[in-house]
C-alpha positions as CSV (number, residue, x, y, z in Angstrom):
1,M,98.2,108.4,107.5
2,L,102.1,107.5,107.0
3,N,104.2,108.0,110.0
4,N,107.4,109.2,110.7
5,F,109.7,107.0,112.4
6,S,111.6,108.4,115.7
7,L,114.9,109.9,115.3
8,S,116.0,107.4,117.3
9,Q,115.4,104.6,115.1
10,I,117.1,106.1,111.9
11,K,120.9,106.0,112.1
12,L,123.0,108.0,109.6
13,L,126.0,105.7,108.0
14,E,128.9,107.0,106.2
15,G,128.2,110.0,103.6
16,I,127.1,113.4,102.8
17,L,124.6,113.3,105.6
18,L,126.6,112.2,108.2
19,E,129.4,114.3,107.1
20,R,127.0,117.6,107.6
21,Q,126.0,116.0,111.0
22,K,128.9,115.9,112.5
23,T,129.7,119.3,111.5
24,N,126.5,120.6,113.2
25,H,127.1,118.6,116.1
26,S,130.6,120.1,116.4
27,Y,129.4,123.8,115.9
28,L,126.7,122.9,118.3
29,M,129.2,122.0,121.2
30,K,131.2,125.2,120.4
31,L,128.6,127.6,121.8
32,Q,128.9,128.4,125.6
33,N,125.6,128.3,127.4
34,D,126.3,131.6,129.2
35,N,126.3,133.3,125.7
36,L,123.4,131.4,124.5
37,L,121.7,132.5,127.7
38,Q,123.0,136.1,127.4
39,A,120.0,137.8,126.3
40,Y,117.7,136.0,128.9
41,Y,120.1,136.5,131.9
42,Y,120.1,140.3,130.9
43,E,116.8,140.4,131.0
44,A,116.4,138.7,134.4
45,G,118.6,141.3,136.0
46,L,121.5,138.2,136.1
47,L,124.0,139.6,133.6
48,N,125.5,143.1,133.7
49,P,127.3,143.8,130.4
50,R,129.9,146.0,132.1
51,D,130.9,143.5,134.2
52,Y,130.8,140.4,131.7
53,N,133.1,138.2,132.6
54,Y,131.9,135.0,131.0
55,K,134.9,132.6,128.9
56,G,134.8,134.8,125.5
57,K,132.7,137.3,124.8
58,L,128.7,138.3,124.2
59,H,127.3,137.0,121.0
60,G,126.8,139.6,118.4
61,G,124.4,140.1,115.6
62,W,120.7,139.4,116.0
63,E,122.3,138.0,119.4
64,A,123.4,140.9,121.1
65,I,121.6,142.2,123.9
66,H,120.6,145.7,122.3
67,S,119.1,143.6,119.2
68,P,115.0,143.7,119.1
69,I,115.3,140.1,118.1
70,R,117.8,139.0,120.9
71,G,117.2,135.5,122.1
72,H,115.8,133.8,119.2
73,F,118.7,131.5,118.1
74,L,118.3,130.0,121.8
75,G,115.2,128.4,121.2
76,H,116.3,127.1,117.2
77,F,119.2,125.5,119.7
78,L,117.0,123.7,121.6
79,S,115.2,122.0,119.1
80,A,118.5,121.3,117.7
81,A,120.4,120.0,120.8
82,S,117.1,118.0,121.6
83,M,117.0,116.4,118.2
84,L,120.4,115.6,118.1
85,Y,120.5,114.0,121.2
86,Q,117.5,111.5,119.9
87,S,119.4,111.0,117.0
88,T,123.1,109.9,118.3
89,K,122.1,109.6,122.3
90,D,125.4,111.8,123.0
91,P,125.4,112.3,126.6
92,E,127.2,115.4,126.3
93,I,124.3,117.5,124.3
94,K,121.9,115.8,126.7
95,V,123.8,117.6,129.4
96,K,124.4,121.0,127.5
97,V,120.4,121.0,126.8
98,D,119.8,120.2,130.3
99,K,121.5,123.1,132.0
100,I,120.3,125.8,129.2
101,V,116.8,124.7,130.4
102,Q,117.8,125.0,134.2
103,G,119.1,128.8,133.6
104,L,116.0,129.2,131.9
105,G,113.8,128.3,134.9
106,K,116.4,130.4,136.8
107,C,115.3,133.4,134.6
108,Q,111.8,132.7,134.8
109,M,112.1,132.9,138.6
110,E,114.0,135.9,138.7
111,N,111.1,137.2,136.4
112,G,108.1,136.7,138.9
113,G,107.5,133.2,138.0
114,E,106.0,133.6,134.7
115,W,107.7,135.6,132.1
116,V,110.8,133.8,130.9
117,S,111.7,135.6,127.2
118,P,114.8,137.6,126.5
119,F,112.9,141.2,126.3
120,P,110.7,142.9,128.7
121,E,106.6,142.2,128.3
122,K,105.9,145.3,126.8
123,Y,107.4,144.5,123.9
124,L,104.0,142.5,123.3
125,Y,102.1,145.1,124.8
126,W,103.0,147.6,122.4
127,L,101.4,145.4,119.7
128,K,98.2,146.2,121.3
129,E,99.1,149.7,121.1
130,G,100.2,149.7,117.2
131,K,103.9,150.0,118.1
132,R,106.5,147.7,116.3
133,V,109.7,146.7,118.0
134,G,111.5,143.6,116.5
135,V,109.2,140.7,115.9
136,P,108.4,139.3,119.7
137,H,106.1,136.8,118.8
138,Y,108.6,135.3,116.3
139,V,111.1,135.0,119.2
140,V,108.7,133.9,121.6
141,H,108.0,130.9,119.3
142,K,111.6,129.9,118.8
143,L,112.1,129.5,122.8
144,I,108.8,128.0,123.3
145,Q,109.2,125.2,120.7
146,G,112.4,124.7,121.7
147,L,111.8,124.4,125.4
148,Y,108.9,121.9,124.1
149,D,111.6,120.2,122.1
150,A,113.5,119.7,124.9
151,Y,110.5,117.7,126.5
152,R,109.7,116.1,123.3
153,Y,113.3,115.2,122.3
154,A,115.8,115.2,125.2
155,E,113.3,114.4,128.1
156,N,113.5,117.1,129.7
157,K,110.6,117.5,132.3
158,L,111.4,120.7,133.8
159,A,111.1,122.1,130.4
160,L,107.5,121.4,130.5
161,N,106.9,122.9,133.5
162,I,108.6,126.3,132.2
163,L,105.7,126.4,129.3
164,D,103.0,125.3,131.6
165,K,103.7,128.7,133.5
166,Y,105.1,130.9,130.9
167,T,101.6,130.0,129.0
168,N,99.5,131.7,131.9
169,W,100.5,134.9,130.9
170,F,99.8,134.7,127.0
171,V,96.3,133.4,128.3
172,R,96.1,136.8,130.6
173,Y,97.4,138.7,127.5
174,C,94.9,137.2,125.1
175,E,91.8,137.8,127.2
176,Q,92.1,141.4,126.8
177,I,92.5,141.1,123.4
178,D,89.6,140.9,120.7
179,D,89.5,139.4,117.3
180,K,89.5,142.4,115.4
181,L,92.8,143.5,117.3
182,M,94.1,140.1,117.1
183,D,94.3,139.9,113.2
184,Q,96.2,143.2,113.4
185,I,98.5,141.8,115.4
186,L,98.8,138.3,113.4
187,D,99.8,140.6,110.6
188,E,103.2,140.8,112.0
189,E,105.7,138.0,111.8
190,T,104.0,135.6,114.5
191,G,106.4,132.4,113.5
192,G,104.8,129.2,114.6
193,M,103.1,130.3,117.6
194,L,100.0,128.0,116.5
195,E,102.5,124.9,116.4
196,T,103.6,124.7,119.7
197,W,100.3,125.7,121.1
198,S,99.0,122.9,119.5
199,Y,102.0,120.4,120.3
200,L,101.0,121.4,123.9
201,Y,97.0,120.9,123.8
202,M,98.0,117.0,122.6
203,E,100.5,116.4,125.1
204,T,98.4,117.7,128.2
205,G,95.1,118.1,127.0
206,E,94.3,121.2,128.7
207,E,91.8,123.7,127.7
208,K,93.8,126.6,128.0
209,Y,96.2,125.8,124.9
210,K,92.7,124.7,123.0
211,R,92.0,129.0,123.6
212,L,95.2,129.6,122.4
213,I,94.9,127.5,119.1
214,Y,92.4,129.5,117.7
215,K,93.4,132.7,119.0
216,Y,96.8,132.4,117.2
217,T,94.8,131.3,113.7
218,R,95.3,133.4,111.2
219,R,91.9,133.2,109.4
220,Q,92.1,137.0,107.5
221,L,95.2,134.9,105.7
222,F,93.8,131.9,105.0
223,D,90.2,132.3,104.4
224,K,91.4,134.2,101.2
225,L,93.8,131.1,100.3
226,L,90.6,129.2,100.9
227,D,88.9,131.3,98.7
228,G,91.1,130.7,95.8
229,Q,92.9,133.9,96.2
230,D,96.7,134.2,95.5
231,V,97.5,136.6,98.3
232,L,101.0,135.4,98.8
233,T,102.8,136.9,95.7
234,N,105.5,139.4,97.2
235,M,104.3,138.5,101.1
236,H,107.3,137.8,102.9
237,M,107.6,134.2,102.7
238,N,108.7,133.0,106.3
239,T,105.9,134.8,108.1
240,T,103.5,132.1,106.3
241,V,105.3,129.3,106.3
242,P,105.4,128.4,110.2
243,E,101.9,129.9,110.0
244,A,101.2,126.7,107.7
245,I,102.8,124.1,109.7
246,G,101.3,125.6,112.7
247,M,97.4,124.9,110.9
248,A,98.8,121.5,110.1
249,I,99.6,120.9,113.9
250,A,96.2,122.7,114.9
251,Y,94.3,120.1,112.7
252,K,96.1,116.8,113.9
253,A,95.4,118.5,117.7
254,T,91.3,119.5,116.9
255,G,90.5,117.2,114.1
256,D,89.0,120.6,112.8
257,E,88.4,120.2,109.3
258,Y,89.2,124.0,108.5
259,F,92.9,123.8,109.5
260,R,93.3,120.7,107.0
261,N,91.6,122.4,104.1
262,A,93.4,125.3,104.9
263,V,96.6,124.0,104.5
264,M,96.1,122.0,101.3
265,A,94.9,125.4,99.9
266,Y,97.8,126.9,100.9
267,W,100.0,124.7,99.5
268,E,98.2,124.6,96.1
269,I,98.8,128.2,95.9
270,A,102.2,128.5,97.3
271,V,103.5,125.3,95.3
272,D,101.6,123.6,92.6
273,R,100.2,127.0,91.1
274,R,103.4,129.0,91.8
275,N,107.0,128.5,89.4
276,S,110.4,127.6,91.6
277,F,113.7,128.0,90.6
278,C,115.7,125.0,89.7
279,T,116.9,124.6,93.2
280,G,112.9,124.3,94.8
281,G,113.4,127.5,96.4
282,Q,110.6,130.1,95.6
283,S,111.6,133.1,97.7
284,S,113.3,136.4,96.6
285,G,114.7,139.3,99.3
286,E,112.6,137.4,101.5
287,I,109.2,137.4,99.6
288,W,107.2,135.2,97.5
289,T,107.8,135.6,94.0
290,P,105.3,135.7,91.6
291,P,103.4,133.1,89.6
292,G,105.5,132.7,86.0
293,V,107.8,135.7,86.8
294,I,111.1,134.2,88.1
295,A,113.7,135.8,85.6
296,S,113.5,139.3,86.8
297,R,113.9,137.9,90.8
298,L,117.3,136.2,90.3
299,G,119.9,137.9,92.0
300,S,122.0,138.1,95.1
301,K,119.2,137.2,97.4
302,T,117.1,134.3,96.5
303,Q,116.4,131.4,98.2
304,E,116.0,132.2,101.9
305,H,117.1,128.8,104.1
306,C,114.7,129.4,106.8
307,C,112.2,129.3,104.2
308,V,113.5,126.1,102.5
309,Y,113.4,124.2,105.8
310,N,110.2,125.3,106.9
311,M,108.8,124.2,103.4
312,C,110.2,120.7,103.8
313,K,108.7,120.7,107.4
314,L,105.0,121.0,105.6
315,A,106.2,118.8,102.7
316,N,106.7,116.2,105.4
317,I,103.6,116.7,107.0
318,L,101.7,116.5,103.6
319,F,103.2,113.5,102.4
320,T,102.3,111.5,105.5
321,W,98.9,113.3,105.2
322,T,98.7,111.6,101.3
323,G,101.3,109.2,100.4
324,D,101.7,111.6,97.3
325,I,105.0,111.4,96.1
326,K,105.1,115.3,94.9
327,Y,106.1,116.1,98.2
328,A,109.0,113.6,98.5
329,N,110.5,115.0,95.2
330,Y,110.1,118.5,96.5
331,I,111.7,117.6,99.7
332,E,115.0,115.8,97.7
333,L,115.2,118.8,95.6
334,N,115.6,120.6,98.8
335,I,117.5,119.1,100.6
336,Y,120.7,119.1,97.8
337,N,120.1,122.1,96.9
338,G,119.1,124.1,99.9
339,M,120.2,122.1,102.8
340,L,123.2,120.6,101.6
341,A,124.0,124.2,99.6
342,Q,123.5,126.2,102.6
343,Q,125.5,125.0,104.9
344,N,129.0,126.1,105.5
345,P,130.5,122.0,105.5
346,R,133.3,123.6,107.3
347,T,131.8,125.4,110.3
348,G,128.2,124.6,110.3
349,T,127.0,128.3,110.2
350,P,124.5,129.2,107.1
351,A,124.4,131.1,103.6
352,Y,121.5,133.4,104.6
353,F,120.5,133.4,100.6
354,L,121.0,131.2,97.9
355,P,122.0,133.7,95.2
356,L,121.5,132.4,91.7
357,G,122.3,135.1,89.9
358,P,125.1,135.8,87.6
359,G,128.8,136.1,89.3
360,S,127.0,134.8,92.5
361,K,128.9,133.9,95.6
362,K,127.7,132.6,99.1
363,E,128.0,134.3,102.1
364,W,128.6,132.7,105.2
365,G,127.5,133.5,108.3
366,S,130.1,133.4,111.2
367,E,130.1,131.2,114.4
368,T,129.5,133.8,116.8
369,E,128.8,137.7,115.2
370,D,126.0,137.1,113.0
371,F,122.9,134.8,114.4
372,W,120.3,135.3,111.5
373,C,116.8,133.4,111.4
374,C,118.7,131.0,109.1
375,H,121.3,130.3,112.0
376,G,118.7,128.7,113.8
377,T,116.8,126.6,111.0
378,V,120.4,125.4,109.9
379,V,121.4,123.8,112.8
380,E,117.9,122.3,113.0
381,A,117.9,121.0,109.7
382,H,121.1,118.8,109.8
383,S,119.8,117.4,113.6
384,S,116.6,115.9,112.0
385,I,117.4,115.7,108.2
386,Q,117.0,111.5,108.4
387,K,113.3,111.7,109.4
388,Y,112.5,112.5,105.8
389,I,113.9,109.0,104.2
390,Y,111.5,106.2,105.7
391,Y,108.0,106.5,106.4
392,R,105.7,103.8,107.9
393,I,101.9,102.8,107.2
394,D,100.5,99.4,109.3
395,D,103.1,96.8,107.2
396,S,104.2,99.3,104.1
397,I,108.1,100.7,104.8
398,Y,108.0,104.0,102.2
399,I,111.6,104.6,101.5
400,S,111.2,107.8,100.3
401,Q,115.2,109.5,100.0
402,Y,117.9,107.9,99.3
403,F,120.8,108.3,101.5
404,S,123.2,105.7,103.6
405,S,121.0,105.1,106.3
406,E,119.7,102.6,108.6
407,L,116.2,101.9,109.8
408,E,115.6,99.9,113.3
409,E,112.8,98.2,114.3
410,N,112.2,96.0,117.0
411,D,111.4,93.0,114.8
412,F,113.5,94.0,111.3
413,T,116.2,96.5,110.0
414,I,116.5,98.1,106.9
415,K,120.4,99.0,106.0
416,Q,120.7,101.3,103.2
417,I,123.9,102.1,101.1
418,I,124.7,104.5,98.1
419,D,127.1,102.1,96.2
420,K,129.9,104.1,94.7
421,Q,129.8,101.4,91.6
422,T,134.4,101.8,92.4
423,G,134.7,98.3,93.8
424,N,136.3,97.5,97.3
425,I,139.2,98.8,98.7
426,G,141.8,96.4,99.7
427,S,144.9,97.4,102.2
428,V,146.9,97.4,98.7
429,T,144.9,96.9,95.7
430,V,141.7,98.2,94.7
431,Y,138.9,95.8,92.9
432,D,137.1,98.3,90.2
433,S,133.7,97.6,89.3
434,G,134.3,97.3,85.6
435,L,133.1,100.6,84.9
436,V,135.6,102.5,82.6
437,N,134.1,105.9,83.1
438,R,131.5,107.6,85.7
439,P,128.1,105.8,85.9
440,Y,125.0,107.8,85.2
441,S,122.8,105.9,87.6
442,K,122.5,105.8,91.7
443,K,122.7,102.3,92.7
444,V,121.2,101.8,96.3
445,I,121.5,98.6,98.0
446,L,119.2,97.5,100.9
447,N,119.5,94.8,103.1
448,I,116.5,93.5,105.0
449,K,117.5,91.2,108.5
450,C,114.3,90.2,110.1
451,K,114.4,88.4,113.5
452,V,111.9,86.1,112.2
453,P,110.4,86.1,108.6
454,K,108.4,88.8,108.3
455,K,105.9,90.0,105.6
456,L,106.2,93.2,104.4
457,E,105.6,96.0,101.7
458,I,108.5,97.6,100.9
459,K,107.8,100.9,98.3
460,L,110.6,102.4,96.7
461,R,110.4,106.1,95.7
462,V,111.0,106.3,91.7
463,P,112.2,109.9,91.5
464,D,111.1,112.4,89.0
465,W,114.6,112.7,87.4
466,I,115.0,109.4,86.0
467,S,115.9,109.3,82.5
468,D,115.3,105.6,81.7
469,K,113.5,102.7,83.1
470,P,114.4,102.1,87.0
471,I,116.6,98.3,87.5
472,V,115.4,96.1,90.7
473,T,116.4,92.8,91.7
474,V,115.6,90.7,94.8
475,N,118.7,88.7,95.9
476,G,120.2,89.2,92.4
477,Q,117.1,88.1,90.4
478,R,115.8,91.0,88.4
479,V,112.1,92.2,89.3
480,E,110.1,93.6,86.0
481,T,109.0,97.2,86.9
482,N,106.8,99.2,84.5
483,E,107.2,102.4,86.7
484,S,107.2,105.4,85.4
485,P,109.1,109.0,87.0
486,S,107.1,109.9,90.1
487,S,105.7,106.4,90.9
488,W,106.3,103.7,93.9
489,I,107.7,100.4,92.9
490,S,106.3,97.6,95.5
491,L,107.9,94.6,96.8
492,N,105.3,92.7,98.7
493,R,106.7,89.4,100.2
494,E,108.1,87.8,103.3
495,W,111.4,88.9,104.1
496,D,114.2,87.2,106.2
497,N,117.7,87.9,104.9
498,D,117.6,89.6,101.9
499,E,118.9,92.2,99.7
500,I,117.3,94.7,97.2
501,V,119.6,96.7,94.6
502,L,117.7,99.6,92.7
503,E,119.7,101.4,90.3
504,L,118.0,104.9,89.0
505,P,119.5,106.0,85.8
506,Y,119.7,109.9,85.4
507,T,121.2,112.4,83.0
508,I,122.2,115.7,82.3
509,K,119.0,118.0,81.9
510,G,118.3,121.6,81.2
511,V,115.4,123.5,83.2
512,N,114.3,126.8,81.8
513,L,112.7,129.7,83.3
514,P,109.2,130.2,82.4
515,D,109.4,133.8,81.5
516,E,112.9,133.5,80.0
517,P,112.3,130.2,78.2
518,N,115.7,130.7,76.8
519,L,117.9,130.6,80.1
520,Y,118.8,127.4,81.3
521,A,120.3,125.9,84.2
522,F,121.2,122.2,84.3
523,M,120.6,119.2,86.7
524,L,122.2,115.9,87.4
525,G,119.6,114.0,88.5
526,P,118.0,116.1,91.1
527,I,121.4,118.2,91.7
528,V,122.0,121.4,90.4
529,L,125.1,122.6,88.6
530,A,127.0,125.5,88.8
531,G,128.7,126.6,86.3
532,I,132.5,128.2,87.9
533,I,132.7,131.6,86.1
534,D,132.1,135.1,87.1
535,K,129.1,136.3,84.8
536,E,126.4,135.4,82.4
537,R,127.9,133.7,79.0
538,E,125.9,132.5,76.2
539,L,126.4,128.6,75.6
540,E,125.9,127.4,71.9
541,F,124.6,124.0,71.5
542,D,122.8,122.2,68.5
543,G,121.8,118.8,70.1
544,Q,118.6,117.7,71.8
545,D,120.0,115.8,75.1
546,F,122.2,118.4,77.1
547,I,124.0,116.2,78.1
548,E,125.8,116.4,75.1
549,L,126.8,119.7,75.8
550,F,129.0,117.9,78.9
551,R,131.8,115.9,79.2
552,P,133.2,114.6,82.5
553,Y,135.9,116.6,84.5
554,D,138.5,115.2,86.5
555,E,135.9,112.4,86.8
556,R,137.6,110.1,89.3
557,H,139.4,110.3,92.6
558,W,140.5,107.4,94.3
559,S,137.3,105.3,95.6
560,E,135.3,108.4,93.9
561,W,133.4,109.0,91.1
562,R,133.1,113.1,90.7
563,D,130.3,115.0,89.8
564,E,132.1,117.5,87.7
565,F,132.0,118.6,84.3
566,I,133.1,120.9,81.8
567,T,131.2,121.8,78.4
568,R,131.9,121.2,75.1
569,G,132.6,123.3,71.7
570,Q,132.4,126.5,73.2
571,K,134.7,129.3,72.5
572,E,135.6,129.4,76.6
573,N,134.5,126.1,77.7
574,I,133.0,126.5,81.7
575,K,133.6,123.9,84.8
576,F,130.5,122.9,86.0
577,M,130.2,121.3,89.8
578,P,127.5,120.6,92.2
579,L,125.8,123.8,93.6
580,Y,125.6,122.2,97.2
581,K,129.5,121.7,96.8
582,V,130.5,125.1,96.1
583,F,132.5,127.0,98.6
584,D,133.9,129.9,98.0
585,E,133.8,129.8,94.3
586,T,132.0,132.5,92.1
587,Y,129.1,130.9,90.5
588,T,126.5,131.4,87.9
589,V,123.5,129.0,87.6
590,Y,121.6,129.7,84.5
591,F,122.8,130.3,81.1
592,P,121.4,131.9,77.6
593,I,121.4,128.8,75.1
594,K,122.3,129.3,71.3
595,R,120.5,127.2,69.0
596,I,123.2,126.4,66.2
């Protein structure tokens, strides 16, 4: 099995991921602790809205104290802030985590020593009676996972103590529920309850957590998937993805092969046997799209961000299990066209959906008035995104994603720089790289420094989007490779103070829909390009390679080659830009092609 590195071992360097992490960091620090805790204080009798005298005002939207989903964001916040602390070691965000955990501890005492949710116990008892108010298990999972992450990433021991007491309530609750009734309860959105029970069982070894693992296993869903049945089509997507993640962690906790087999079956039916949009997303109106039926699902509510984030979490686990490059390709596609495309670069708030219909526009959430579910997953995503870059098994280091970053191990470091291919900026003059026009390649420079010479196998991912053979040099010497798309370049030698340069050629490719083969989106390597136009427009094309349909537009600004293009030979030409850079522009992604 491959292993992820600790977040503290991977430092993001100048580039898009660091920019977005800083935006995320700023947003998390803006939010007031008392506001984050407002639903918990209200349930514990510590807040009277009529006598509200905190700084600012009560949070609104899904976090409003009358909302049945109130309190979910605080759990996400704890997870995100704790991961960000491990990433950055920022003491201010650590203090923020600690104070929030203290506030939850106070609420638990006021509620009698166990209960710590932002709503009354009866919400869960109502589930036994067939009543429904919101999604109480979903909210509980965000809280218990946030507390566990505060313990795991931010070293807060009180969080684990709160969880221990809180779990006792759930043990008694589950003792009153037989398996048939539990199956009915699990048909509601339970989030990743199984995930957190599994982590706690691994952490403590206590039998109560193991009992809860099996109680929260949704066999009626996963047994059907193991039988090869596609029961996902038109099912609420983000109900099932956290459950699959929970099954994966349960396998790690128990060694029970049922969990592993169920997760592998889930991925096969969810992804391998199902089509996706060009972005990598597979949801429309929060439900799974049918295999082979995509065109009719294009519209204003494609690709929920929660699904993007959670599917990447699952892909990460499966990559560590198998080393199969398809999972790394999947993650890359969803980083660019999901996590980056659905985070507001100015505020850090999300676009709940990523519209892919003609004349689309992203709808950004507000900082304090919405708090959709995707508010939570977007802050988590940009607190932990570097975990997808490097992996290890023994003395093999897998470089899975190409973003400027630095991996620090005890006896060596790997510094990865994405070369802008524009030369070096001096105080007065610019030394250019010699390129006259924008390069159609990604150039990655890897500097490896060892305290003493060390034998390592460095494995470089060859993505599925390359348009020609990759070029590799070690210390300036060309290394012959025969690797095809979706393979690994293996460099096995003793390293000391060395440099690897990897060039990955790409082009603009057209990606059509299975049920509308003449409807195309366009991609620059892994990046979806959006046409800046308010309607669907037919494009005329008589060539073979879609790059012939485009020419670069405004291609160079100072030390940057820009990824903007304009069509050629149309009655009215259309500007295209990366979908993840679209902010408030109206755009269209899919275009019918007329062959001439």
